[in-house]
N, C-alpha and C positions, 0 to 999 in steps of 0.2 A: 526484910528479905536480905540475905547475904549472898554475895557472889564469891566463888572460890576459884583460885588458880589451879594449875596442874599439880601443885604441891599441897593442895588442901588448905592453903592459907586464905584468909578472908581478904579480899581486895578492897582498898579504899574507894569510895564512891567516885572520886576524881579519876581514878584509873579505869573504873568501869565505864564511865562516860567517854574517856579518851579512846578506849578500845572500841566502843560502839561507834564513835564518830569515824575512826579509822576504817572499820569494817564497812560502814556506809559509803565512805569515799571510794574504797576499793570496788565495791559493787557498782557504784555509779560509773567509774572508769571502765569497768568490764562491759557494762551495758553500752556505753558510748562507743567503745572499740568495736563492738559487734555491729553497730549501726554504720560506722565508718568503713569497716572492712569485713563484710559478711562472709567472704570466702575463707577468712582465717578462723572464724568462729566455729566452723564445722570440723575443725581438727586437722585440716589439710594445710599444706604449706602455701605460702603466699606466692602468687604468680602475677606478674605485671599484666594487666589486661588493657593495654592501650593500642592505638592504631599506629604508633610510631614504628619506624623501621627497627629491625633487630639491632642488637649491639654489634653484631658482626658487620652489618651494612654500615654502621657508624664508623667502625674502625677502618673499613675500606675507603671511606670518604676522606678520613683524616690523613691517610698515607699518600 
């Protein structure tokens, strides 16, 4: 079985393995990021969801 790149060139087996490992690592990182920050995996922007005071309150205290 041969694997071809976008230029229809046969890829060496080492390159096929390297690309497969890279794709697997990217998929694992994507899955992990969805577990760590599920609100960002829905396509929305990240919003801090903490009970801390707002940044504006923090600035008032510093002044």
